ROSE-4610 file (N, C-alpha, C; in Angstrom, 1 decimal, always signed):
// ROSE-4610
residu = [D/D/D/Q/Q/Q/D/D/D/R/R/R/A/A/A/R/R/R/G/G/G/I/I/I/L/L/L/C/C/C/E/E/E/L/L/L/D/D/D/E/E/E/G/G/G/Q/Q/Q/V/V/V/L/L/L/F/F/F/H/H/H/L/L/L/E/E/E/A/A/A/A/A/A/P/P/P/S/S/S/G/G/G/S/S/S/L/L/L/V/V/V/A/A/A/G/G/G/I/I/I/I/I/I/G/G/G/T/T/T/P/P/P/P/P/P/A/A/A/G/G/G/E/E/E/N/N/N/P/P/P/Y/Y/Y/T/T/T/L/L/L/K/K/K/L/L/L/T/T/T/C/C/C/W/W/W/D/D/D/T/T/T/E/E/E/T/T/T/Q/Q/Q/I/I/I/E/E/E/V/V/V/S/S/S/S/S/S/F/F/F/N/N/N/L/L/L/P/P/P/N/N/N/E/E/E/S/S/S/F/F/F/P/P/P/S/S/S/N/N/N/L/L/L/E/E/E/F/F/F/S/S/S/N/N/N/D/D/D/G/G/G/S/S/S/R/R/R/V/V/V/A/A/A/V/V/V/V/V/V/F/F/F/G/G/G/L/L/L/R/R/R/T/T/T/I/I/I/R/R/R/D/D/D/G/G/G/E/E/E/V/V/V/K/K/K/P/P/P/D/D/D/P/P/P/Q/Q/Q/Q/Q/Q/I/I/I/E/E/E/E/E/E/S/S/S/M/M/M/I/I/I/R/R/R/L/L/L/Y/Y/Y/R/R/R/V/V/V/A/A/A/D/D/D/G/G/G/Q/Q/Q/H/H/H/L/L/L/L/L/L/D/D/D/L/L/L/P/P/P/T/T/T/P/P/P/V/V/V/H/H/H/S/S/S/G/G/G/R/R/R/A/A/A/S/S/S/V/V/V/A/A/A/F/F/F/N/N/N/D/D/D/D/D/D/D/D/D/R/R/R/L/L/L/L/L/L/A/A/A/A/A/A/P/P/P/N/N/N/V/V/V/I/I/I/T/T/T/S/S/S/E/E/E/I/I/I/D/D/D/V/V/V/W/W/W/N/N/N/L/L/L/E/E/E/S/S/S/G/G/G/S/S/S/K/K/K/Q/Q/Q/I/I/I/K/K/K/L/L/L/K/K/K/G/G/G/A/A/A/K/K/K/P/P/P/E/E/E/S/S/S/S/S/S/L/L/L/V/V/V/F/F/F/A/A/A/P/P/P/T/T/T/G/G/G/D/D/D/R/R/R/L/L/L/V/V/V/A/A/A/H/H/H/A/A/A/N/N/N/G/G/G/F/F/F/Q/Q/Q]
num = [1/1/1/2/2/2/3/3/3/4/4/4/5/5/5/6/6/6/7/7/7/8/8/8/9/9/9/10/10/10/11/11/11/12/12/12/13/13/13/14/14/14/15/15/15/16/16/16/17/17/17/18/18/18/19/19/19/20/20/20/21/21/21/22/22/22/23/23/23/24/24/24/25/25/25/26/26/26/27/27/27/28/28/28/29/29/29/30/30/30/31/31/31/32/32/32/33/33/33/34/34/34/35/35/35/36/36/36/37/37/37/38/38/38/39/39/39/40/40/40/41/41/41/42/42/42/43/43/43/44/44/44/45/45/45/46/46/46/47/47/47/48/48/48/49/49/49/50/50/50/51/51/51/52/52/52/53/53/53/54/54/54/55/55/55/56/56/56/57/57/57/58/58/58/59/59/59/60/60/60/61/61/61/62/62/62/63/63/63/64/64/64/65/65/65/66/66/66/67/67/67/68/68/68/69/69/69/70/70/70/71/71/71/72/72/72/73/73/73/74/74/74/75/75/75/76/76/76/77/77/77/78/78/78/79/79/79/80/80/80/81/81/81/82/82/82/83/83/83/84/84/84/85/85/85/86/86/86/87/87/87/88/88/88/89/89/89/90/90/90/91/91/91/92/92/92/93/93/93/94/94/94/95/95/95/96/96/96/97/97/97/98/98/98/99/99/99/100/100/100/101/101/101/102/102/102/103/103/103/104/104/104/105/105/105/106/106/106/107/107/107/108/108/108/109/109/109/110/110/110/111/111/111/112/112/112/113/113/113/114/114/114/115/115/115/116/116/116/117/117/117/118/118/118/119/119/119/120/120/120/121/121/121/122/122/122/123/123/123/124/124/124/125/125/125/126/126/126/127/127/127/128/128/128/129/129/129/130/130/130/131/131/131/132/132/132/133/133/133/134/134/134/135/135/135/136/136/136/137/137/137/138/138/138/139/139/139/140/140/140/141/141/141/142/142/142/143/143/143/144/144/144/145/145/145/146/146/146/147/147/147/148/148/148/149/149/149/150/150/150/151/151/151/152/152/152/153/153/153/154/154/154/155/155/155/156/156/156/157/157/157/158/158/158/159/159/159/160/160/160/161/161/161/162/162/162/163/163/163/164/164/164/165/165/165/166/166/166/167/167/167/168/168/168/169/169/169/170/170/170/171/171/171/172/172/172/173/173/173/174/174/174/175/175/175/176/176/176/177/177/177/178/178/178/179/179/179/180/180/180/181/181/181/182/182/182/183/183/183/184/184/184/185/185/185/186/186/186/187/187/187/188/188/188/189/189/189/190/190/190/191/191/191/192/192/192]
x = [+1.0/-0.5/+1.1/+1.8/+2.8/+3.4/+3.1/+4.0/+2.9/+1.8/+0.8/+1.2/+1.5/+1.6/+2.6/+3.9/+4.6/+4.2/+3.1/+3.0/+2.1/+1.9/+1.1/+1.9/+1.8/+3.0/+2.1/+2.8/+2.8/+2.8/+2.3/+3.0/+3.1/+3.9/+4.6/+4.7/+3.9/+3.9/+5.6/+5.9/+7.4/+7.6/+8.6/+9.2/+8.9/+7.9/+7.5/+8.5/+8.3/+9.4/+8.3/+8.3/+8.0/+8.8/+8.7/+9.2/+9.5/+8.6/+7.7/+6.8/+6.9/+6.0/+5.7/+5.0/+4.4/+3.3/+3.3/+2.0/+1.3/+0.2/-0.5/-0.7/-0.1/+0.0/-0.7/-2.0/-3.1/-2.3/-1.4/-1.0/-1.9/-3.1/-4.3/-4.3/-3.3/-3.0/-2.0/-1.5/+0.3/-0.5/+0.9/+0.7/+1.5/+1.9/+3.2/+3.2/+4.0/+4.1/+4.7/+3.8/+4.6/+4.8/+5.6/+5.5/+6.2/+5.6/+5.6/+6.6/+7.5/+8.8/+8.3/+9.0/+8.3/+8.2/+8.2/+7.5/+8.4/+9.6/+10.4/+10.4/+10.2/+11.1/+10.1/+8.9/+8.0/+8.3/+8.2/+8.5/+7.7/+7.7/+7.3/+5.5/+5.1/+3.7/+3.7/+2.6/+3.3/+1.9/+1.3/+0.3/+0.2/-0.2/-0.3/-1.9/-1.0/-2.1/-1.9/-3.3/-3.6/-4.0/-3.7/-4.0/-4.7/-6.0/-5.9/-5.3/-4.4/-3.4/-4.2/-5.3/-6.2/-6.6/-7.3/-7.6/-6.7/-5.3/-4.7/-5.5/-6.4/-7.2/-6.8/-6.5/-6.6/-7.6/-7.1/-8.5/-8.8/-7.9/-7.7/-6.3/-6.9/-5.4/-5.5/-4.8/-4.9/-3.6/-3.9/-2.9/-2.3/-1.2/+0.0/+0.1/+0.7/+1.3/+2.4/+2.8/+4.5/+5.2/+4.7/+5.6/+6.8/+6.6/+7.7/+7.6/+9.0/+8.9/+8.8/+7.5/+7.0/+9.0/+9.4/+10.3/+9.8/+8.7/+8.0/+6.6/+6.0/+4.7/+4.2/+3.3/+3.0/+1.4/+0.9/-0.8/-0.8/-2.5/-2.5/-2.7/-3.0/-2.8/-4.1/-5.6/-6.6/-6.7/-5.7/-5.2/-6.2/-7.0/-7.8/-7.4/-6.2/-5.5/-4.2/-3.6/-1.8/-1.7/-0.3/+0.2/+1.4/+1.9/+3.0/+3.7/+4.6/+5.9/+6.3/+6.3/+7.2/+8.4/+9.4/+10.5/+11.7/+12.6/+13.2/+14.5/+15.4/+15.7/+17.3/+17.5/+19.0/+19.5/+19.9/+21.4/+22.6/+23.1/+24.8/+25.7/+26.5/+27.6/+26.9/+25.9/+24.9/+24.0/+24.0/+23.4/+22.1/+20.8/+19.6/+19.9/+20.0/+19.9/+19.1/+18.0/+16.9/+16.3/+16.2/+15.8/+14.3/+13.8/+12.3/+10.8/+11.2/+9.7/+10.6/+11.7/+11.7/+10.9/+11.0/+10.2/+9.0/+8.6/+7.2/+6.4/+7.4/+6.9/+6.6/+8.3/+8.4/+6.6/+6.0/+5.2/+4.8/+3.7/+2.9/+1.6/+1.3/+0.0/-1.1/-2.1/-3.1/-4.0/-4.0/-5.2/-6.1/-7.3/-8.3/-8.0/-7.5/-7.5/-8.4/-9.4/-11.0/-11.3/-10.8/-11.0/-9.9/-9.0/-7.9/-8.2/-9.1/-9.2/-8.6/-8.1/-6.7/-7.4/-7.2/-7.7/-7.1/-5.9/-4.7/-3.6/-3.0/-1.8/-0.9/+0.0/+0.7/+1.7/+2.2/+3.6/+4.6/+5.1/+6.4/+7.7/+8.5/+10.2/+10.5/+10.5/+11.2/+11.9/+13.1/+14.5/+13.8/+14.3/+14.1/+14.7/+15.2/+15.4/+14.1/+14.3/+13.4/+12.8/+12.2/+12.1/+10.8/+10.8/+9.8/+8.8/+7.5/+6.1/+6.0/+5.0/+4.3/+3.1/+2.1/+0.8/+0.5/-0.4/-0.3/-1.6/-1.8/-2.7/-4.2/-4.5/-5.9/-5.7/-4.7/-4.9/-5.1/-5.5/-5.4/-4.3/-3.3/-1.8/-1.1/-0.3/+0.5/+2.1/+3.1/+4.3/+5.5/+6.3/+7.8/+8.3/+9.6/+10.8/+11.0/+10.7/+11.2/+12.7/+13.1/+14.8/+14.6/+14.4/+14.7/+14.9/+13.6/+14.0/+14.5/+14.8/+15.2/+14.4/+13.1/+11.8/+11.1/+10.4/+9.3/+8.1/+7.5/+5.9/+4.8/+4.5/+2.9/+1.8/+1.2/+0.1/-1.0/-2.5/-3.4/-4.3/-4.6/-5.4/-6.8/-7.7/-8.9/-8.9/-8.1/-7.7/-7.4/-6.3/-5.2/-4.4/-4.2/-3.2/-2.1/-1.1/+0.1/-0.5/+0.0/-0.4/+0.8/+2.2/+3.3/+4.3/+5.0/+6.8/+7.4/+8.5/+9.4/+11.0/+12.0/+13.1/+13.6/+14.9/+16.2/+16.2/+15.5/+15.1/+16.3/+16.5/+17.8/+16.8/+17.2/+16.3/+16.3/+16.6/+16.3/+16.3/+15.5/+15.1/+14.0/+14.0/+12.6/+12.0/+10.6/+9.6/+8.7/+8.4/+7.9/+6.5/+5.3/+4.5/+4.5/+4.4/+4.4/+2.9/+2.8/+1.3/+0.1/+0.5/-0.4/-0.9/-0.3/+0.2/+0.7/+0.7/+1.2/+2.7/+3.5/+4.6/+5.8/+6.3/+6.8/+8.6/+9.0/+10.2/+11.0/+12.1/+12.8/+14.2/+14.9/+15.8/+16.8/+18.1/+18.9/+20.5/+21.0/+22.0/+22.3/+21.3/+20.9/+19.6/+19.6/+18.2/+18.2/+16.9/+17.0/+15.7]
y = [-1.3/+0.0/+1.0/+1.1/+2.8/+2.4/+1.7/+1.7/+2.8/+2.6/+3.8/+5.3/+5.4/+6.7/+7.7/+6.7/+7.0/+8.1/+7.3/+7.9/+9.0/+9.8/+10.8/+12.2/+13.1/+13.9/+15.5/+15.9/+16.9/+18.4/+19.1/+20.0/+21.4/+21.9/+23.2/+24.1/+25.4/+26.7/+27.6/+28.4/+28.6/+29.5/+28.8/+28.8/+28.3/+27.5/+26.9/+25.4/+25.4/+24.4/+23.1/+22.3/+20.9/+20.8/+21.0/+20.8/+19.5/+18.8/+17.4/+16.7/+14.8/+14.5/+13.3/+12.7/+11.5/+10.7/+9.6/+8.5/+8.2/+7.8/+7.6/+5.7/+5.3/+3.8/+2.6/+3.2/+2.5/+3.0/+3.8/+4.1/+4.6/+5.1/+5.5/+7.0/+8.0/+9.4/+9.5/+10.6/+11.4/+12.7/+13.2/+14.5/+15.0/+16.5/+17.4/+18.8/+18.9/+20.5/+21.2/+22.4/+23.2/+24.4/+25.1/+26.8/+27.6/+28.7/+29.8/+31.3/+30.7/+32.1/+33.2/+33.6/+35.1/+36.3/+37.4/+38.5/+39.4/+40.3/+40.7/+40.0/+40.1/+40.0/+39.1/+38.4/+37.9/+35.8/+35.5/+34.0/+33.5/+31.9/+31.5/+31.5/+31.3/+30.8/+29.3/+28.2/+27.3/+26.8/+25.8/+24.6/+23.3/+22.7/+21.4/+20.6/+20.2/+19.1/+18.2/+17.4/+16.0/+15.5/+14.5/+14.3/+12.7/+11.9/+10.8/+9.8/+8.9/+8.1/+7.6/+6.7/+5.9/+6.9/+8.4/+9.3/+10.3/+10.3/+11.3/+13.2/+12.9/+13.9/+15.0/+16.1/+16.6/+16.7/+16.4/+15.7/+17.1/+17.6/+19.0/+19.7/+21.2/+21.9/+23.1/+23.1/+24.7/+24.9/+25.9/+27.0/+26.4/+26.6/+26.0/+27.3/+27.8/+29.0/+29.4/+30.3/+30.6/+30.9/+31.0/+31.7/+30.3/+29.0/+28.5/+27.2/+26.7/+25.7/+24.3/+23.8/+22.3/+21.3/+20.2/+20.2/+18.3/+17.8/+16.3/+17.3/+15.1/+15.0/+13.5/+13.1/+11.7/+11.8/+10.9/+10.4/+10.0/+10.0/+8.8/+7.5/+6.4/+4.8/+5.0/+5.1/+5.5/+6.4/+7.2/+8.2/+9.5/+9.6/+11.0/+12.0/+11.9/+13.0/+13.3/+14.0/+14.5/+15.3/+14.9/+15.3/+16.4/+17.7/+18.2/+19.2/+18.6/+19.0/+20.4/+21.2/+22.4/+22.1/+22.1/+21.8/+22.7/+23.0/+23.5/+23.9/+25.0/+25.2/+25.4/+25.9/+26.3/+25.1/+24.9/+23.2/+23.7/+24.1/+24.1/+23.4/+22.9/+22.2/+20.9/+20.4/+19.3/+19.6/+20.5/+20.7/+21.7/+21.6/+22.7/+23.6/+25.0/+26.3/+26.8/+26.3/+27.5/+28.7/+30.2/+31.0/+30.6/+31.3/+31.3/+31.6/+32.1/+32.3/+31.1/+30.3/+28.7/+28.0/+27.8/+27.3/+26.9/+28.2/+28.0/+27.8/+28.3/+27.5/+26.5/+25.3/+24.4/+23.5/+22.9/+21.8/+20.8/+20.5/+18.8/+19.7/+19.7/+20.2/+19.1/+18.9/+18.1/+18.7/+18.2/+18.9/+17.3/+17.7/+16.6/+16.8/+15.7/+15.7/+15.9/+15.8/+15.9/+17.5/+18.2/+19.5/+20.9/+19.9/+20.6/+21.4/+21.4/+21.5/+21.2/+22.3/+22.8/+21.6/+20.7/+19.8/+20.0/+20.2/+20.3/+20.3/+21.4/+21.4/+21.3/+20.1/+19.4/+20.3/+21.2/+21.5/+20.7/+20.1/+19.3/+19.8/+20.1/+20.7/+19.7/+19.6/+18.5/+19.1/+18.1/+18.3/+19.1/+19.8/+20.6/+19.4/+18.6/+17.4/+16.8/+15.8/+15.0/+14.2/+15.1/+14.7/+13.6/+12.5/+11.3/+11.4/+11.3/+11.2/+10.0/+9.2/+8.0/+7.8/+7.6/+7.4/+5.9/+5.4/+4.1/+3.3/+1.8/+1.0/+1.8/+2.6/+2.6/+4.8/+5.1/+6.6/+7.4/+6.8/+7.4/+7.8/+8.1/+8.0/+8.9/+9.4/+10.3/+10.3/+9.5/+9.9/+10.5/+11.5/+12.5/+12.6/+13.0/+12.9/+14.1/+14.5/+16.1/+16.0/+17.6/+17.1/+18.7/+18.9/+19.6/+19.1/+17.9/+17.2/+15.7/+15.6/+14.4/+12.9/+13.1/+12.0/+12.2/+10.7/+10.5/+11.3/+12.2/+12.9/+11.7/+11.5/+10.6/+10.9/+11.9/+12.7/+11.4/+11.6/+11.1/+12.3/+11.9/+12.7/+13.0/+12.4/+12.5/+13.7/+13.6/+14.9/+15.9/+15.1/+16.6/+16.5/+15.6/+16.1/+14.3/+15.4/+14.2/+12.9/+12.1/+10.5/+10.2/+10.2/+9.4/+10.5/+10.3/+10.5/+9.5/+9.1/+7.9/+8.7/+7.9/+8.5/+7.4/+8.7/+8.3/+8.4/+9.7/+9.8/+10.4/+10.5/+12.0/+12.3/+13.4/+14.7/+13.7/+13.2/+12.3/+11.0/+10.7/+9.0/+9.5/+7.8/+7.7/+6.5/+7.2/+6.1/+5.0/+3.9/+3.6/+2.7/+2.5/+1.4/-0.2/-0.4/-2.3/-1.9/-3.0/-3.6/-3.4/-4.2/-4.2/-2.4/-2.0/-0.6/-0.2/-1.3/-2.3/-1.2/-0.8/-1.1/+0.2/+0.7/+2.1/+2.0/+1.7/+1.5/+2.3/+3.3/+4.4/+4.0/+4.5/+4.2/+6.1/+5.8/+6.9/+5.9/+6.1/+4.8/+3.9/+3.2/+1.8/+2.1/+0.9/+0.6/+1.2/+1.9/+2.7/+1.7]
z = [+0.3/-0.2/+0.0/+0.5/+0.8/-0.5/-1.3/-2.6/-3.6/-3.3/-4.1/-4.3/-2.3/-2.4/-3.3/-3.6/-4.9/-6.3/-6.6/-7.7/-7.7/-6.4/-6.3/-6.9/-7.9/-8.2/-8.0/-7.7/-6.6/-7.5/-8.0/-8.4/-8.0/-7.7/-7.3/-8.4/-7.6/-8.0/-8.3/-9.1/-8.9/-7.7/-7.4/-6.2/-4.7/-4.8/-3.1/-3.6/-2.0/-1.5/-0.9/-1.1/-0.4/+0.7/+1.9/+3.6/+3.8/+3.6/+4.4/+3.7/+3.4/+2.2/+3.1/+4.0/+4.7/+4.3/+3.9/+3.6/+4.8/+5.0/+6.1/+6.0/+7.2/+7.1/+6.2/+5.9/+4.8/+3.4/+3.6/+2.0/+1.1/+1.5/+1.0/+0.9/+1.6/+1.4/+1.9/+1.7/+1.5/+1.4/+2.8/+3.1/+2.9/+2.5/+2.6/+2.8/+3.4/+4.3/+3.0/+2.1/+1.4/+1.3/+1.2/+2.1/+0.4/+0.2/-0.6/+0.2/-0.4/-0.3/+0.3/+0.9/+1.6/+0.5/+0.9/+0.6/+1.4/+1.3/+1.8/+3.2/+4.5/+5.8/+6.5/+5.3/+5.9/+6.1/+7.3/+6.5/+5.8/+5.0/+4.6/+4.9/+3.9/+4.4/+4.2/+5.3/+4.9/+4.7/+4.2/+3.9/+4.1/+4.1/+4.8/+3.7/+2.3/+1.8/+1.8/+1.7/+1.9/+0.8/-0.2/-1.2/-1.1/-2.0/-1.8/-2.8/-2.8/-3.1/-4.7/-4.7/-5.5/-6.9/-6.7/-7.0/-7.4/-7.0/-6.7/-6.7/-5.9/-6.0/-4.7/-4.1/-2.7/-2.0/-1.0/+0.0/+0.6/+1.2/+2.0/+1.9/+2.6/+2.3/+3.0/+3.9/+5.0/+5.4/+5.5/+6.0/+7.9/+8.2/+8.8/+9.6/+10.9/+11.9/+11.4/+10.8/+10.1/+11.5/+13.0/+13.8/+14.0/+13.7/+14.3/+13.0/+12.8/+11.8/+11.9/+11.0/+11.0/+10.7/+11.5/+11.3/+10.7/+11.1/+10.7/+10.9/+10.4/+10.7/+10.1/+10.9/+11.1/+10.9/+10.8/+10.4/+11.4/+12.1/+13.1/+12.3/+12.8/+12.4/+11.5/+12.0/+11.0/+9.8/+9.5/+8.4/+8.6/+9.9/+10.3/+10.5/+11.4/+11.9/+11.8/+11.2/+11.6/+12.2/+12.8/+13.8/+13.1/+13.4/+13.0/+14.1/+13.5/+14.8/+14.6/+15.6/+15.3/+16.6/+15.9/+16.5/+17.0/+18.1/+18.5/+17.6/+17.0/+16.3/+16.7/+18.0/+18.4/+19.1/+18.1/+18.5/+18.8/+19.7/+19.7/+20.7/+19.8/+20.4/+21.4/+20.2/+20.3/+21.7/+22.1/+23.0/+22.7/+23.5/+22.8/+23.6/+23.3/+23.9/+23.5/+23.6/+23.0/+23.6/+23.1/+24.3/+24.5/+25.6/+25.8/+24.5/+24.1/+22.9/+21.8/+21.8/+20.6/+21.9/+22.9/+24.1/+23.4/+23.8/+23.8/+22.5/+21.2/+20.0/+19.7/+20.4/+19.9/+20.6/+19.9/+19.9/+19.3/+19.4/+18.5/+18.1/+17.0/+16.8/+16.4/+16.3/+16.1/+14.9/+13.9/+12.8/+12.5/+12.2/+11.3/+9.9/+9.4/+8.0/+7.0/+7.0/+6.5/+6.1/+7.2/+7.0/+7.8/+8.3/+8.5/+10.5/+10.4/+12.0/+12.7/+13.6/+14.5/+15.9/+15.9/+17.2/+19.0/+18.7/+20.4/+20.1/+20.8/+20.9/+22.1/+22.1/+23.1/+23.0/+24.3/+24.4/+25.2/+24.4/+24.3/+23.4/+24.1/+23.3/+22.2/+21.5/+20.1/+19.5/+19.2/+18.1/+17.0/+16.4/+14.6/+13.7/+14.2/+13.1/+12.9/+12.7/+12.2/+13.2/+14.4/+15.5/+15.2/+15.9/+15.9/+16.9/+16.2/+17.1/+16.6/+18.0/+17.4/+17.9/+17.3/+17.8/+18.7/+19.3/+19.4/+18.9/+18.4/+17.9/+17.9/+19.0/+18.1/+18.6/+18.3/+18.2/+19.6/+20.5/+21.7/+22.7/+22.3/+22.7/+21.8/+22.0/+21.1/+21.9/+21.5/+22.3/+21.3/+21.8/+21.4/+22.7/+21.7/+23.1/+23.5/+24.9/+25.5/+25.4/+24.9/+24.8/+26.0/+27.0/+27.6/+29.1/+29.2/+29.8/+30.0/+28.5/+28.2/+28.7/+28.5/+28.6/+27.6/+27.2/+26.5/+26.9/+26.4/+26.8/+26.5/+26.8/+26.4/+26.2/+25.8/+25.6/+25.7/+26.4/+26.2/+25.3/+24.3/+22.8/+23.2/+23.8/+24.6/+25.2/+26.5/+27.3/+26.9/+26.4/+25.9/+27.5/+28.3/+29.2/+29.0/+29.7/+29.9/+30.3/+29.8/+30.5/+31.4/+30.7/+31.4/+30.8/+31.6/+31.2/+31.5/+30.5/+30.2/+30.8/+31.2/+31.6/+30.6/+30.1/+29.2/+27.4/+27.2/+25.6/+25.0/+24.2/+23.3/+22.7/+22.5/+21.4/+20.1/+19.8/+18.2/+18.0/+19.1/+19.5/+18.7/+17.7/+17.2/+17.9/+17.5/+18.8/+17.7/+18.1/+17.2/+18.7/+18.7/+19.8/+18.9/+20.0/+19.4/+19.1/+17.8/+17.4/+18.4/+19.7/+20.6/+21.6/+21.2/+21.9/+23.3/+23.7/+25.3/+25.2/+24.3/+24.3/+23.9/+24.3/+22.9/+23.1/+22.4/+21.5/+21.3/+22.1/+21.3/+20.9/+19.9/+19.9/+19.4/+19.7/+19.2/+19.7/+18.4/+18.8/+19.3/+19.2/+20.1/+20.8/+21.3/+21.7/+22.9/+23.5/+24.8/+25.5]
């Protein structure tokens, strides 16, 4: 199914940039974050667009906030929601040294794919690189590495509250829930 997502042709207007591309677990949808160049001193105008891989028709397209830069996106397992990661950008000498404004801007924003409705903000400071987030099997939990506390924050998406903190995360941790949803594996230069 994931192979079908490779057949989508994304035509960009002159000067536009495709920052991220992600396929839903079923392979039936693909989403991309597209940036339109700045006018003067303004930052890029960012838009998340989702396409149906079977029909190659745009399903939804909506603007993203441009006060912080998206560093990753991840579909929920059922493809109905997408998590957009807005990560910390200031890393010097291998350490996160953000200013307070960046900590406030660093978060995970959850959107409904069908209409782009903003559902939830999860204030977890994440790495600006390819920050990994993971939905559990029934899409009720979302896990993300917190670069300030070196923990993995696990969020309950129904209540919007932090469910648990797991120690020992690294900023670049890749995360995946087991298919049963009862175990979370974090990887960064070896299993943790």
